[in-house]
N, C-alpha and C positions, 0 to 999 in steps of 0.2 A: 598715310600713304595711300594713293588710290591707283587700283590695276586693273587692265583690261583682262576678263577672262573669257574672250571671245573663242580660244580654244578648247576651252572646257563647254561652252554652250555648244561649240560645232561637234563636239566629240557627243555628246548627248544625242545628238541627230544624226550619228553615223557619218559625220563628214570628218574625214581627217585630215584634207590636204588643202593650202591657203587656195590653191587656183580652183577648188572645186567651190569654195564659199565666195571667193571673187566673181566666179562665172553664174551663180546662182543669185549673188546680189547686184550683178551687172556692175563690178567696179574693178579696179586693175588689179591685178594679183601684188604688186608694190604697195598700193595703200591698204590693203588687207594683212599683208605681211607684216608692217610696222605696228597695226593694233596686234596682230596675233602676238608678236615678240616684245610686247610693251616698249616698242623703240619711238612709239608716235607720242607728241607732246600735246596736240592738239589733233581735235578730230569734227570734221565738218557736220552740221546736222543734217546736210543731205546723205553724207555717209552713213551715220547713225540710222538714219530713216530706212534706206537700203538694207543695212545688215539686219535690222528689225524685222524688215517685211520678210527677207530670204529666210530669216530662223524662226518667224513667228514668235518673237520675243519683245520685252520691253527695252528700251534704253537701261534700265537700273539693273538688267540680266547679265549684260555685258561688263559690268563692273564690280569690283569689291574695294570696299573701304577699311584699311587697317589704320588705327590712331596713329600717330608717330610718335616714338619715345619720348618723354620728357626731356627737355635740354637739358644736356650735360650729363646724360645717362646714355651710355650705349646700348642696343639692342643686342640680346645674347642669341 
């Protein structure tokens, strides 16, 4: 599973509010909220670029990967 970790990246830069990330990146709070809360299924490259510029990071810094559990086994 791939998850967004925008909230962590922002917190590392002393930014704790979605609206502040949105303003700094020049994005709508709605777009940032979807990423912040892991509700977005897709992210436009333009959006990723704006977030990376605003937070001085790379796209890889905004995601984390955890392998899915093997089929037939439930995650504990």
